[in-house]
C-alpha positions in Angstrom: -15.8 -1.1 -21.4 -15.2 2.8 -21.7 -11.8 4.2 -19.9 -10.7 4.6 -16.7 -9.0 7.6 -15.2 -5.4 7.8 -14.5 -3.7 7.5 -11.4 -0.4 8.9 -10.5 1.9 8.2 -7.4 4.9 9.1 -6.7 6.7 6.3 -4.9 10.5 6.4 -3.1 12.7 5.3 -4.9 13.1 2.1 -2.5 9.8 1.0 -2.3 8.1 -2.5 -3.7 5.3 -2.3 -2.1 2.7 -0.5 -3.6 3.0 -1.3 -6.6 2.0 -4.9 -6.8 0.2 -3.9 -4.2 -1.9 -1.2 -7.1 -1.7 -4.9 -9.4 -3.4 -6.6 -7.1 -6.1 -3.9 -6.8 -7.2 -2.5 -9.7 -6.6 -5.6 -12.0 -10.4 -5.8 -12.9 -10.5 -2.0 -12.2 -10.9 0.6 -15.6 -9.2 2.5 -13.8 -5.4 2.9 -14.3 -2.3 3.1 -11.6 1.7 4.9 -12.7 4.7 5.1 -11.1 7.6 8.1 -10.6 10.0 8.1 -8.5 11.5 10.2 -6.1 15.0 9.5 -4.9 14.4 7.7 -1.5 16.7 6.3 0.0 17.2 6.7 4.0 15.1 7.5 6.7 17.4 9.2 9.1 17.4 12.7 10.7 20.1 14.1 9.7 20.6 16.9 6.7 21.2 14.2 3.6 18.2 11.9 4.9 16.3 15.3 4.5 17.4 16.6 1.6 15.9 13.6 -0.4 12.1 15.5 0.0 13.5 18.9 -0.9 10.6 20.4 -2.9 12.2 20.6 -6.2 13.0 17.3 -5.9 9.2 16.4 -5.0 8.5 18.3 -8.4 10.9 17.2 -10.6 9.2 13.3 -10.2 5.1 14.6 -9.8 6.0 16.5 -13.6 7.0 12.8 -14.5 3.4 12.4 -14.1 2.2 15.3 -16.5 2.7 13.4 -19.1 1.2 9.9 -19.3 -2.0 12.8 -18.6 -2.6 11.8 -14.7 -6.4 12.7 -13.1 -4.7 12.6 -10.3 -0.8 12.8 -8.6 -0.5 11.0 -5.4 2.6 10.8 -2.4 3.1 7.4 -1.9 5.8 8.4 1.4 4.9 8.9 4.5 8.1 11.6 5.1 5.6 14.7 6.9 5.1 11.8 9.8 8.2 13.5 10.6 9.1 16.2 8.9 5.7 17.5 9.9 1.7 17.7 8.7 2.9 21.4 7.0 5.0 19.7 4.8 2.7 17.4 2.9 0.7 20.7 3.2 2.8 22.8 1.2 4.0 19.5 -0.9 -0.6 19.4 -1.7 -0.2 23.6 -2.6 2.5 23.2 -4.7 2.0 20.6 -7.1 -1.2 20.9 -7.8 -0.3 25.1 -8.3 2.4 23.5 -10.9 0.6 20.9 -12.4 -2.1 21.9 -13.1 -3.6 18.4 -11.5 -6.1 17.2 -8.0 -3.1 15.4 -6.2 -2.8 14.6 -2.4 -0.4 12.7 -0.6 -0.5 8.7 1.5 0.4 10.9 5.0 -3.4 13.4 4.8 -4.9 10.4 3.6 -4.4 9.0 6.7 -5.4 12.2 8.6 -8.5 12.5 7.0 -9.9 9.1 7.5 -8.9 9.8 11.8 -10.9 12.5 11.1 -13.6 10.6 9.5 -13.6 7.9 12.8 -13.2 10.8 15.0 -10.2 9.5 16.3 -8.7 10.4 19.3 -6.7 8.0 21.2 -3.8 6.6 18.5 -1.3 4.1 18.3 1.2 4.1 15.5 3.6 0.8 14.4 6.9 2.3 11.9 10.1 0.6 11.2 11.8 3.1 11.8 14.6 4.6 14.4 13.8 5.1 18.4 14.5 9.2 16.9 12.7 9.3 14.0 9.9 7.2 15.5 9.0 9.3 18.3 9.5 12.1 16.1 6.1 10.8 15.1 4.7 10.9 18.3 5.2 13.5 18.9 3.9 15.5 15.8 0.6 14.2 15.9 0.8 15.3 19.4 1.4 18.4 18.3 -1.9 18.1 16.0 -4.3 17.9 19.0 -4.0 13.6 20.1 -3.0 13.0 23.7 1.0 11.6 23.0 0.1 9.0 21.3 1.2 5.4 21.9 3.3 3.1 20.0 5.9 0.6 18.5 9.2 0.9 16.4 11.9 -1.8 14.6 14.1 0.3 14.5 15.4 0.5 10.9 17.0 3.3 8.6 17.4 1.4 5.2 14.8 2.0 3.0 14.8 -0.7 0.8 15.3 -3.3 4.4 11.3 -2.1 6.0 10.1 -4.6 3.5 11.5 -7.6 4.3 9.9 -7.0 8.1 7.4 -10.0 8.2 3.9 -10.1 8.4 4.5 -12.1 11.8 6.9 -9.3 12.4 3.8 -6.7 12.2 1.2 -9.0 13.2 2.3 -8.8 16.9 3.5 -5.2 16.9 0.2 -4.0 15.0 -1.3 -6.7 18.3 1.1 -5.2 21.0 0.2 -1.4 20.4 -4.4 -2.6 20.4 -3.3 -3.4 24.6 -3.2 0.4 25.0 -6.9 0.3 23.2 -6.6 2.9 21.1 -9.3 4.7 18.7 -7.9 4.1 15.3 -4.0 2.1 14.3 -1.4 3.3 11.7 0.6 1.1 9.9 3.0 4.1 8.7 5.1 3.0 5.6 3.7 2.3 3.7 7.4 0.3 2.6 5.5 -2.1 4.7 4.1 -5.3 3.8 0.7 -3.7 6.1 -2.4 -4.0 3.9 -2.9 -7.5 4.5 -2.2 -7.5 7.8 -4.2 -4.2 8.8 -7.4 -6.0 6.8 -7.6 -9.4 9.0 -6.9 -7.6 12.1 -9.3 -4.6 12.1 -11.7 -7.5 11.8 -10.0 -9.4 14.8 -9.8 -5.9 16.3 -13.0 -4.6 16.0 -11.2 -1.3 15.9 -10.0 0.6 12.3 -6.2 -0.5 11.4 -5.4 2.2 9.1 -2.0 1.1 6.2 0.0 3.8 4.1 0.1 1.5 0.8 -3.5 0.7 1.2 -4.8 4.8 2.5 -2.2 5.7 -0.5 -4.0 3.2 -3.5 -7.4 4.7 -1.9 -6.6 8.9 -1.4 -6.0 7.9 -5.8 -9.6 6.1 -6.2 -11.0 9.2 -3.7 -9.2 12.0 -5.2 -10.6 10.6 -9.8 -13.6 10.1 -8.4 -15.3 11.6 -4.7 -16.5 15.5 -5.1 -17.6 15.3 -0.9 -16.1 17.9 1.1 -12.4 17.4 2.3 -12.2 16.7 5.8 -8.4 16.6 6.2 -6.3 16.7 10.3 -4.6 20.0 9.6 -1.7 21.2 11.3 -3.4 24.0 12.3 -6.9 21.6 13.7 -6.4 21.2 17.9 -9.1 18.8 19.3 -11.1 19.4 22.3 -9.5 16.1 24.2 
């Protein structure tokens, strides 16, 4: 088999979900996935927590993937959902400029999926506090969506999110599905939501977009797909 391509993913240091998911989904593939870590422990809206995502730290983590000569770099965290989508737009431009490697992010990929589905009414499931969760809803409303519905778990410690059971996640998704959204987003790459999203997409007959799965899909798309970019950005405004 000819050598495949290399996907580089920067993940939060506390994330324990994306690497096992990559092993499951790429074990028969000629392409390989390689990881670097950005120090992320707590998710809150205070200065200490927000400082975890400063661009200098992001660049340092991404540059380590250059030593592996990866063909694409993906930020596998959902921080721009509460920091604002412009943070990931800057990340994509800056990291690509500094490394010369095609770059995208988990949230940009999720938004690309929403755009491809022409989804307008969305529901968002998160493990975060009320403050972080509501900021996410605010940011999507500012992007032009009607006020999203959602449900959150209320946690702050990132590593704990991986311990949230599949049953709880399913119940959260089923709860927001009652609002009849066009799509549901599971917004945190340290939630074990990939299998839940796949099962409930079939059961509910509507797209359930998992962020960890979207991270891997973003890498696969970048290394091969050359189709025109379709993304939701901060400048987009939808006619609703």
